[in-house]
Structures are given as structure tokens and as C-alpha cells.
C-alpha positions, 0 to 999 in steps of 0.5 A: 319610885322606879329608881328606889325599886332598882336600888332595892333590887340591886341591894338584894342581888348583891346580898344574894351574891354575897350569900353564894360567896359565903356558902362557897367559902364555908363549903370549902372550909368544912368539906376540905378538912373532912369536918362534914360532907356536901349534902347535895348529891349532885354536887357531891358526885361532881366533887368526886370527879372534878375536885372540891375547889373546881366544883365549888367555883363552877357551882357558885359562878353558875348560881351567881349567873342565875341571880344576875338574870334577875337584873333585867327584870328589876322593874317587875314588882316581883323582882324584889320579893323573889330575891328577898325570898331566895336570900332568906330561904338560902340563909336558913336552909343552906347557911345555918347548917354550915354555921352549925357544923363550924360551931360544933 
């Protein structure tokens, strides 16, 4: 039982990392040519000071680091539901607008 829970948590960690990478790539692909603006005002301000590439890399590495903090808690019964919620929320709230901007 414990091994299967760890595998589920590992899969969800990897899915969340992939979502971060996809978001970073989509941000770069859409913001760089001016097709859309970054909606997060804090990230937009940092882009103005440090540039798009550096900002996207640092923000995504930070987010992936935070996701990695869940791994030590993998035996908790809340780890998998939390990662599932974060991944689903992120996919709907963050990636869907980028997909819409790319399609439109």
C-alpha cells in the first residue's frame, strides 16, 4: 500500500513539473512575440527588469522547487489529493488561457 501511494505521489509530482515546464514554454512563446501579456503583475514587473527568459526560468525553477517539497510528505494521505488539486487548478486557470491565446 505504501509503495503504491508513493508511486501515485511521484506521478503527480512529475505531472506538476511538466505543467510548469509547459507553462514556461507557452509564456515564452506568447509573450516574446507580443501576442499576449503576462497576466501576473509581479512576474510582469520582474520581466520588465530582468527580461523574459531569465524571469521565466527563475519563476519556473522556484515553482518546481516548491513542488519538490511535497516529496518528503509523500506518505501523508493529503499529498496525492493536494498535488491532484494543484495540477488540475493549474491546468484550468493557467494553461487554458495560454492555449486559447495560441489558438486565437
